[in-house]
GUKE-601807 format. One record per residue: residue in one letter; y, x, z of N, C-alpha, C in turn. Coordinates in pm, whole numbers, plus 32768, in hexadecimal, padded with zeros to 4 digits. Atoms other than C-alpha are relative to their C-alpha. Example, Ala and Ser with C-alpha at 12.3 -4.5 7.8 and 13.67 -1.06 7.14 Angstrom:
REM residues 2
A7F89805980007E3E84CE830C8078805A8000
S7F897FAE7FFA7F96855782CA806D7FB38049
This chain:
REM residues 246
X7FDE808B7F76909C838C7357800780AA8022
X7FCA7FD57F8491358470746B7F98805E8041
X806D80127FAB903D844B75117F5B7FC07FE3
X80A3802A80358E8D845C74A87FAB7F9C803D
X801280727F948E3D839875B8803A7FAB8075
X7FA8807A7FC68EDF822B764F7F877FF08086
X8028804B7FF08E6681A2773C80657F748085
X7FA9807A7FAB8EE1802D77CB7F9A7F73804D
X806280347FB18E317F7678C87FEE7F4A7FC6
X7FFC805B80008E017E0E78487F9D7F61804C
X802780427FB48D607CA578E47F8480098000
X808E801A7FFB8BDA7CFD78867FFB807D8053
X80427FB67FFE8BF77E5B78DC804B80857FEA
X7FC17F8E80118C857F817831800980117F47
X7FDF800E80D38D2F7F9C76B2801B80E27FDE
X80097F7480388D0F81307630801F80217F5C
X7FE4804480898DC4815274E5801C80AD7FD3
X80367F6980288D6282A0742E804680577F89
X7FB37FA780618DFE837D73537FA37FFC7F48
X8056800580898D49832271B0801D80947FED
X7FE87FC280858DB2842771307FA080C98024
X800A7F607FB58D6985AD723B7F697FED801E
X80C2802E800C8C06860A722E7FC7801C80B0
X805B80277F858AF385AD732B801580548057
X7FE97F887FAC8AE986E173CE805C80288074
X7F967FE47FC68C4A87027429800F7F7F804A
X7FEB808C7F918C68858D74AE7F8580038047
X803480277F9E8B338581757C804680548066
X7FD47F937F7E8BE186BD764C806D7FCB8023
X7F6C804A7FD88D2885BF76407FCA7FB58055
X8063806E7FA38C4584A776CA800D8027806A
X80077FEE7FB68BB9857477B08043801E805F
X7F887FDD7F938D198605783D80567F9A802D
X7FBF80767F838D9484B5784B7FE37FB8806A
X804180417F708C8D83F6790F8001804F805B
X80037FD57FA88CA3852279E380897FE98036
X7F7C80007FC58E1384F47A1C801E7F788066
X7FE780657FC08DDA838B7A5B7FD67FC9806B
X8078803C7FE08CA383B27B3F80217FAA8064
X7F9A803D7F6C8D9283357C867FB97F8C7FDF
X7FEE809680338DBD82007BB77F897FD08015
X80728037802F8C7F819F7B667F72802F805E
X805780507FA98BDE81C37CDF7FC37F93804E
X801580707FC38BD480877D647FA37FA47F8B
X8047807080558B287FEA7C137F79803D7FDD
X8076802A802989C87F9C7BC07FD9802F7F61
X8037804880AC892B7F177A77809C7FD47FAA
X7FCE800880638A337EDE79917FE07FF07F5A
X8002802380A18A4A7E947820804F80567FA7
X7FAB7F6C804F8AE77FAE773A80307FC07F3D
X7FAE803D80628BD07F2476128036809A7FBB
X7FE47F8F80258BDB806474FB804F7FC07F61
X7F978013805C8D05803473EE801D806A7FDE
X7FC67FBD808C8D94810F72A47F9B80557FDA
X805E7FAC800C8C4081BB729D7F3B7FD17FF9
X80BF800680028ACB8173721F7FAA8065801C
X80447F767FCF89F5823972CF7F427FEA7FEC
X808E7FF480038890826E72777FB07FC48065
X80157FFE7FA487688218734C7FF180908064
X80317F3A7FD9872483AD73AD80637FD08058
X7F847FF57FE08893839A73DE801D7F86806F
X800F80417FB9888D827674C67FE5804D807D
X80357FB77F97879783167586802680658058
X7FA97F5E7FC7886B847A75AE80717F858052
X7F9E80187F8689618390764080117FC48062
X801A805F7F8488F682B877247FB280658073
X80427F8E7FDD8818840C778B80A780378066
X7FD07FF17FB98956847577FA80697FA6807C
X7FFA804D7FC089E6835C78A37FD57FCC8067
X80567FEB7FA488C9835A79677FEA805E8069
X7FE87F5D7FDD88F184B179B68079801B807A
X7F51800C7F9D8A6384AB7A5980047FB78031
X7F97809D7FAA8AB1836B7AF37F907F7F801E
X807380A77F7889E8824C7BCE7FB77F927F90
X7FF1809E803B89F781497AC27F5780027FA2
X806E8000801F88CE80D17A19802E7F8B7F6C
X7FF88044806D88FC802478B37F797FAF7FEA
X80968014802087F77F3A786F80427F967F7B
X8004802E806788BD7EC4773D8021802C7FBD
X7F9A7FDB8085897B7F2D7607802F7FB57FA3
X7FC9806D80558A4E7E72752B802F80147F93
X7FA97F9C80928AC17ED773CF7FE37F747F77
X7FC1805980A78B287E3172DF7FEF7F4E8027
X800E80307FE28B277D0673C37F4E7FF98016
X8093800D7FD789BD7D1C73FC7FC08051806D
X802B7FB17FA489017D3A75177F6680338003
X80817FB97FF287E27E37753A7FF6801C807B
X80317FF37F9A87157E6E76537FE880A28001
X80297F4C7F80870B7FE376F97F7880637FED
X80BA7FC47FA985B0809B76D17FFC800C808E
X802C803F7F75861880C2784C80097F8D8065
X800B80637FE8864F7F6178577F627FEF7FD1
X80AC8044800D84CD7F2677ED7FCA803F8053
X804F7F7C7FD2846A807578AB7FF17FA080ED
X7FB880447F9485087FA979DA7FAF7F588057
X8073807B7FBE84487E5E79C67FC67FE27FD2
X80A07FED7FD283287F00798C7FC88036805A
X80587FBD7F36831E7FC77AD080617F7B8056
X7FEC805C7FBA83B77E817B5A7F587FA67FE6
X808E80288011827B7DB27AED7F7280418051
X80AB7F4F7FC181827F2A7B72803B7F92808E
X7FE080217F9C82427EBF7CAF7FDE7F9A8037
X801C80577FF682287D4E7CA17F5F80108038
X80508005801A80957D6B7C5D7FBB8071808E
X80437FC47F5A806D7E967D8A80157FAB807D
X800C80497F4280E57DAF7EB87FC17FCE7FAA
X805180897FED80537C9B7E2A7F6480568023
X80667FB77FC67F127D9E7E35800580388086
X80107FD27F7C7F6A7E097FA27FE87F93802E
X7FF780887FEF7FAA7C977FF57F9A7FC67FFB
X80938029801B7E3C7C3C7F657FA38070802C
X80147F8A7F9A7DB17D9D800E801E7FB38098
X803B80017FA17E0C7D3A81457FE27F81805B
X8013806C80047DDD7BC681597F507FFF8013
X807E7FCE7FD67C7F7C6D81147FDA800D805C
X7FFE7F5A7F347C837D7082417FC27F848054
X7FF980357F877CD77C4B830A7F827FDE8037
X804A803B7FE47BAC7BB282E57FEF7FA2804A
X800680607FF37B287AAF83A97FAD7FFE80A6
X804D7FBD7F5A7AD57A19852D7FA77FB47FF3
X809880437FD7799479618585802B800B807B
X7FDE7FF27F5579CA78D086C37F6D7F6E8031
X8081807C7FBE7854783C874A7F5480AF8008
X807B7F927FC57702791487BA7F7F7FF57F6E
X80527F998038764179B586BF7F7B7FED8018
X80C180277FB674A5792186EB7F84806E7FA5
X806B7FC78034739B79EA867B7FD37FC47F6A
X7FFA8049807A738A79D484F080817FC87FDC
X7F7180297FE474E5798784F7804F80817F89
X7F867F7F802775BC7A70841480967FCE7FD7
X7F767FE48014772B7AB183C57FFD806B7F93
X7FB77F96802677CA7B7782A7805B80007FD8
X7F6780108013792B7BC6823A803B806A7FBB
X7FB67F78807079E07C8A810980518030806F
X7FB67F8F7FBD7AA77CF381F57FC6803080A8
X8016800E7F777AC47D1783837FEF7F87804C
X802080B07FC07A2F7BF584567FE1802C80BB
X7FED7FFB7F5E7A4E7BB485FF7FDA7FBC8008
X806780367FE1794B7B108698804F7FE38086
X7FB77FDD7F6879F67A6487B17F727F688025
X802D801F7FE378C479FE88507F6480568004
X80787F7C7FD977497AAA88727FF47FEA7F79
X80697FDD809776627B4F87677F6180028071
X805280507F8D75087AD6881F7FC3808E7FAB
X80617F9B805773DB7BD787BE7FB77FB27F79
X80128053807473787B8E864E80397FC87FBE
X7FE48019806574A97B1C85C2805B808D7FD3
X7FE57FCF802D75787BE4850F80A77FCA7FD1
X7F208000804076F87C388470802D80797FDF
X7FDC7F50804777517D26838380687FEF7FB4
X7F6A8012806A78987D6B82E5801A803D7FB6
X7FA47F6B7FF879637E6E8208803E803A8008
X7F7E80287F857A667E5D82D27FB2808D80BE
X7FEA7FE27F997A597EA284457F8D7F648077
X806480AC7F8B79577DCE856C803B801C8096
X802980047F7379C07D46868F7FE77FBD8064
X804980937F9379057C7B87A980747FF4804F
X7F8B80177FA279F17BCF88897F767FE98065
X808C7FFA7FCC788A7BB889577F8080748009
X80677F92800377377C1689827FDF802C7F87
X800D7FAB80BE76CC7CFC88327F85800F8020
X806D7FE87FFD755C7CD9885E7FAB80077F52
X8058800B80B874D57CC786F1800180677F87
X7FD37F72808175227DB58587807E801E8006
X7F877FF7802676587DF58557800E80377FB0
X7FD77FBE804476CD7E9B844A80A880227F96
X7F997FF2801C78427F2383D27FE8803C7F98
X7FCA7F93807A78D97FD982947F647FC27F7F
X80498016805C77DB7F4181B97FEB80367F84
X7FFD7FC98058783D7FA480BA801880B57FBD
X80217F7C80307801810F80E880C580608073
X7F667FFB7FBB7926811781DB8004805F80BA
X80337F907F6B78ED822F82F380687FF68046
X7F79803A7FAE7A5C81EE83767FE27FA38077
X800880A17FAD79EE808984047FCF80208070
X80367FEC7F6479BD804C854F7F957F758028
X803880487FE578D37F61861F80247FFB80A9
X7FE17FF17F7879737EDD878C7FBF7FC0801C
X803680A67FA578F57DCE88AF80257FFA8066
X7FD4803D7FC579837D7389CF7F2280368072
X80737FF27FA777F07D7B8A297F8B806D7F9C
X80197FB18091773E7E94896E7F6580028013
X808E800E800475BA7E5F895B7F867FB87F3F
X80128017807E756B7E5388127F5E803F7FCD
X80907FDB7FF973E27E6D876C800880757F8F
X7FF17F9D805974727F52866480BE7FE07F9D
X7F3B80387FF575E47F7585D6800D80827F5A
X7FF57FDE808176017FFE845A80B480307FD8
X7FA07FC98026775C80D083F9802D80457F9A
X80187FAD805477A6812F82B47F4A802B7FAD
X807C8000803B764981D3822F7FCA80148072
X80457FAC7FC975F7823D83817FD07FB8806A
X80A280517FD474C88195846780117FF48055
X80697F9F7F54748781AA85FB7FC07F7F8043
X803C80B0800073C880A286A2801E804880C6
X7FC67FD97F7E73E2809688297F73805B805B
X80367F7F7FE77327818B890680497FFE80D2
X800A7FF97F9B72E981A98A80803980898026
X7FDF7F817FC2737082BB8B7F80B5800F8004
X7F6280377F8B74BA82F58C22804F807C7F70
X7FA27FB0804A760783848B70800D806E7FFA
X7FD47F5B7FF2768784B98B1F80EA7FAD7FD3
X7F378035801D7852847D8AFF7FE77FD97F85
X7FC7805F80797827843C89A27F7B80517FA5
X808C7FBE801676A484398930801E7F487F91
X801B8037808D761483BD87DC7FD57F7C806D
X807180797FEE7593823A87F37F9A80028030
X7F9280667F6F7549817588F47FCD806E8060
X802F7FA07F9F74FB81F58A50803E7FE38063
X7FD080487F9F760281398B197F917FCA8057
X8054805C7F9375AF80908C3B80507FC48077
X7F547FF57F5C76487FD38D6C7FA48033807C
X802C7FDF7F50763380598EE77FCC7F748057
X803B80757F6F75E37F178F7E80157F907F89
X800580BD805075B07D838EEF80747FF58011
X7F88805A7FE576E47D378F89809C80857FB2
X7F9C7FDF804577AC7E308ECA80357FF27F82
X802B80538062781B7DAE8DAC8010805F7F44
X80407FA0809D77DD7E958C3780AE7FEB7FE9
X7F7F7FE68053792B7F048BAB7FF47FE87F59
X8009803C805F79C67EC28A807FE080A07F80
X80387F248013793F80148980801380007F6A
X7FDC801A809E7983803B88137FAD807E7FB5
X80947FB6800F784E8106873A809880177F52
X7FA47FD080477909820586437F6580947FB0
X80317FD0802C788F82D18550805A80C07FF4
X7F977F51800378C6847A85967F8380747FC8
X804B7F8E8038782E859884D87F667FE77FED
X80808026800D772184B184637FB57FB88034
X8071804F7F9676A9843A85A7806D7FA6802D
X7FD980A07FB576EB82BA86297FE580358086
X7FEA80587F63778682AC877480237FBD8037
X800580617FB277E681DF887F806D8050807A
X7F8B801A7FA3792881D0898C803E7FC08015
X7F9A809A7FFB79CD81148A4180937FF37FF6
X7F2A7FDA80537B3B80C889C2804480128034
X7F4A7FDA7FA77C67816A89FE80627FF27F65
X7F5F7FF580567DE4819D89407FA1806F7FD2
X80367F50804B7D57833589277F977FD77FAC
X8022801D80597C31828C887B7FFB7FEA7F71
X7FAC8004807D7CA5820087AC806C80107FB2
X7F977F9D804D7DD2828B872B7FA280717FC6
X80767F9580307C9D83B386DB7FAE7F8C7F92
X80428031806B7BF982B08605803E7FD47FA9
X7FC1803D80327CCD81B4856C807A803C7FB8
X7FCD7FCB80127D78827C84B0804C7FE17F72
């Protein structure tokens, strides 16, 4: 052959005609040079089938040729055709496994998000009643003394929280408890527990100690969180949320 490597386009991709007599090491160099010369021609193509003519390659030789093509071009050789026999390449098999893995990962993320979304509960929880969630939970109502709410995620009470509240029940110290009116009997976050106590609050006081200035002044929406091994409570602010929710 005047040219040890010829490349021709076909309806399914590319035909590569190889010199049947040239030593394989020299042939590899010729293949490399040919694809370097033709790299601009392949820039717009992705997955194609490669038909090999003129020479029978061993499995090892075929892998080396495909490695050259992958290194020198943007082509993805999905199939190789030899003697009219279609063979999936190892790259195709790896791509398939990668796609399956990505699908499983995506589904796992969806399932985790669904789990993390938790649940809404509308109504008042009275003494003796309890609510549990594998994710986060939002109570649209009050949690009366003697009632309890427990979640593996966060606990949010859109009402008065006077009962027992547990967030991060699976051991997550980064969970938090928030309420429009925070007066719980006990709060647990991860492995940390705090009970209500009397006294004036500091700027960032250990749980509890928050008080009203007067009966006519509404309580502030507050959030309880763990910092340096202690449970703290503060009024909810954008800056504090940015600090806690990372």
